[in-house]
C-alpha positions as CSV (number, residue, x, y, z in Angstrom):
1,M,49.9,30.8,10.2
2,V,49.1,30.2,6.7
3,S,50.4,26.6,7.0
4,C,48.2,25.8,10.6
5,V,45.1,26.7,8.4
6,Y,46.3,25.1,5.9
7,V,46.8,22.3,7.6
8,C,44.0,21.6,9.9
9,A,41.4,22.2,6.6
10,V,43.7,18.9,5.1
11,V,42.7,17.0,8.4
12,A,39.3,18.0,9.1
13,M,38.5,17.4,5.1
14,S,40.4,13.7,6.1
15,T,38.3,13.0,8.8
16,S,34.8,13.5,7.3
17,V,35.8,10.7,5.0
18,S,37.6,8.2,7.1
19,D,35.6,5.5,7.0
20,P,34.3,5.0,3.6
21,A,33.1,1.2,4.4
22,G,31.1,2.6,7.0
23,A,29.1,5.3,5.1
24,R,29.0,2.6,2.0
25,T,27.1,0.3,4.5
26,L,24.8,3.1,5.5
27,G,23.9,4.2,2.0
28,H,23.1,0.5,1.5
29,A,20.7,-0.2,4.5
30,S,19.3,3.4,4.2
31,L,18.1,1.7,0.1
32,G,17.1,-1.9,2.0
33,V,14.8,0.0,4.3
34,S,13.6,3.3,1.9
35,I,12.7,-0.2,-0.9
36,A,11.4,-2.5,1.9
37,G,9.1,0.9,3.4
38,I,7.6,1.0,-0.4
39,V,6.7,-3.3,-0.8
40,V,5.0,-2.3,2.7
41,T,3.3,0.4,2.0
42,L,2.2,-1.0,-1.4
43,L,1.1,-4.7,0.1
44,I,-1.0,-2.1,2.7
45,I,-3.0,-0.1,-0.3
46,A,-3.8,-3.3,-1.8
47,I,-4.8,-4.8,1.1
48,V,-6.7,-2.2,2.2
49,L,-8.4,-2.4,-1.7
50,G,-9.2,-5.8,-2.0
51,V,-11.2,-5.6,1.3
52,Y,-12.6,-2.3,0.2
53,F,-14.2,-3.9,-2.4
54,T,-14.9,-7.3,-1.0
55,T,-16.9,-5.1,1.6
56,T,-18.9,-2.4,-0.3
57,C,-21.4,-5.4,-1.5
58,R,-24.8,-4.6,-0.2
59,Y,-26.7,-8.0,-0.6
60,R,-24.7,-11.4,-1.0
61,Y,-26.8,-14.7,-2.1
62,N,-25.1,-17.8,-2.5
63,G,-21.8,-16.5,-2.9
64,R,-23.0,-13.9,-5.0
65,C,-22.8,-9.9,-4.7
66,Y,-25.9,-8.4,-5.1
67,E,-26.5,-4.7,-5.4
68,Y,-30.2,-4.3,-4.5
69,R,-32.5,-6.8,-2.9
70,D,-36.5,-6.2,-3.8
71,S,-39.5,-8.6,-2.5
72,D,-41.7,-7.0,-5.1
73,G,-42.1,-7.2,-9.0
74,Y,-40.5,-8.5,-11.4
75,C,-36.9,-9.8,-11.4
76,Y,-34.5,-8.9,-13.2
77,G,-32.0,-10.9,-11.3
78,V,-31.7,-14.0,-9.5
79,R,-35.1,-15.3,-6.9
80,S,-34.2,-16.4,-4.3
81,S,-36.3,-19.1,-2.4
82,D,-37.7,-17.2,0.2
83,G,-38.8,-14.5,-2.6
84,Y,-36.1,-11.7,-2.7
85,C,-34.9,-10.8,-5.9
86,Y,-31.0,-10.0,-5.2
87,Y,-29.6,-8.0,-9.0
88,N,-26.6,-5.9,-9.5
89,Y,-28.2,-3.2,-11.2
90,K,-30.8,0.2,-11.3
91,Y,-34.0,0.1,-13.9
């Protein structure tokens, strides 16, 4: 009975590692998928931040982004041909 337990345990242990090449291949595939996921995540974050920072502009004039537009008073920034003043800071 003792020898049967020993033989059964040895057979079970050798069966679990019977395909080391397959395990290595799956390990490499898992690593590749993980790296691809990280790269895709970083790319998506870069795209979202780029879109956010280019669309948070309140006013555009001549291709530039301005935070404020005013039609009255002294112009602290750039005055357009239609009388608006575009500027990037509060006064």
